[in-house]
C-alpha positions as CSV (number, residue, x, y, z in Angstrom):
1,M,86.3,99.8,90.9
2,L,88.8,97.0,90.2
3,T,88.9,96.2,86.5
4,L,90.7,93.4,84.8
5,G,91.8,93.8,81.3
6,P,91.0,91.0,78.9
7,S,93.9,89.2,77.4
8,V,94.6,86.4,75.0
9,A,92.4,83.3,75.2
10,G,90.1,84.7,77.9
11,C,92.9,85.1,80.4
12,F,93.0,88.3,82.6
13,R,95.6,90.6,84.0
14,M,95.2,93.4,86.5
15,A,95.5,97.0,85.3
16,P,98.9,98.5,86.1
17,L,97.4,101.3,88.4
18,Y,95.5,98.8,90.5
19,A,98.4,96.4,90.6
20,G,100.6,99.2,91.9
21,I,98.0,100.0,94.6
22,V,97.7,96.4,95.6
23,A,101.5,96.0,95.7
24,I,102.0,99.1,97.8
25,S,99.2,98.1,100.1
26,A,100.7,94.6,100.6
27,C,104.1,96.2,101.5
28,I,102.4,98.5,104.0
29,F,100.4,95.7,105.5
30,A,103.5,93.5,105.8
31,A,105.5,96.3,107.5
32,I,102.7,97.0,110.0
33,L,102.4,93.3,110.7
34,E,106.1,93.1,111.3
35,G,106.0,96.0,113.6
36,L,103.2,94.5,115.6
37,C,105.0,91.2,115.9
38,A,108.2,92.9,117.0
39,G,106.5,94.6,119.9
40,T,107.5,97.7,121.7
41,S,110.9,99.1,122.6
42,V,112.8,97.2,119.9
43,K,115.5,99.8,119.7
44,E,116.1,99.6,123.4
45,Y,116.4,95.8,123.2
46,F,118.9,96.0,120.4
47,A,120.9,98.5,122.4
48,T,121.4,95.9,125.1
49,L,122.8,93.3,122.6
50,R,126.4,92.8,121.9
51,F,127.0,92.7,118.1
52,P,130.0,91.1,116.4
53,K,132.7,93.5,115.1
54,F,131.8,92.6,111.5
55,S,128.1,93.3,111.9
56,F,126.5,96.2,110.0
57,P,125.2,99.2,112.0
58,L,121.5,99.4,112.6
59,K,121.0,102.1,109.9
60,V,122.4,99.7,107.3
61,W,119.9,97.1,108.3
62,Y,117.1,99.6,107.9
63,A,118.3,100.2,104.4
64,I,118.4,96.5,103.7
65,G,114.8,96.2,105.1
66,G,113.7,99.0,102.8
67,F,115.3,97.3,99.8
68,Y,113.6,94.1,100.8
69,Y,110.2,95.8,100.7
70,L,111.0,97.4,97.4
71,V,111.8,94.1,95.8
72,F,108.8,92.5,97.5
73,G,106.5,95.2,96.1
74,F,108.1,94.9,92.6
75,V,107.6,91.1,92.5
76,I,103.9,91.4,93.6
77,Y,103.3,94.2,91.0
78,R,104.9,92.1,88.2
79,L,102.9,89.0,89.1
80,L,99.7,91.0,89.1
81,V,100.3,92.5,85.7
82,L,101.6,89.3,84.2
83,D,99.6,88.0,81.3
84,T,98.5,84.5,82.4
85,A,98.5,83.3,78.8
86,V,102.2,84.0,78.7
87,S,102.7,82.2,82.0
88,S,100.8,79.1,80.9
89,K,102.6,79.1,77.6
90,S,106.0,79.1,79.3
91,Q,104.8,76.3,81.6
92,R,103.8,74.2,78.6
93,L,107.2,74.8,77.0
94,Y,109.0,73.9,80.1
95,S,106.9,70.7,80.7
96,S,107.4,69.6,77.1
97,R,111.2,69.4,77.6
98,E,110.9,66.7,80.3
């Protein structure tokens, strides 16, 4: 059961365990969707391409993609556990400066 913890002034934030599950699920879903959109035999297609001399090897691009999903998941997690009262307070402070 998904439970939201009460916060200040009636605002809600997601429990850290559920936020982690949602963030990991979003990363897995995005990776599956990316794989489906890429199609089959991607490695064979890349093997036929001519890469510039300064281009990273394919293994480095895999590492970059893994880092991207790590950051993507972290940002989703932090947004889900963010206290919305803090967010609205910072928005009020920012808008009062204009």
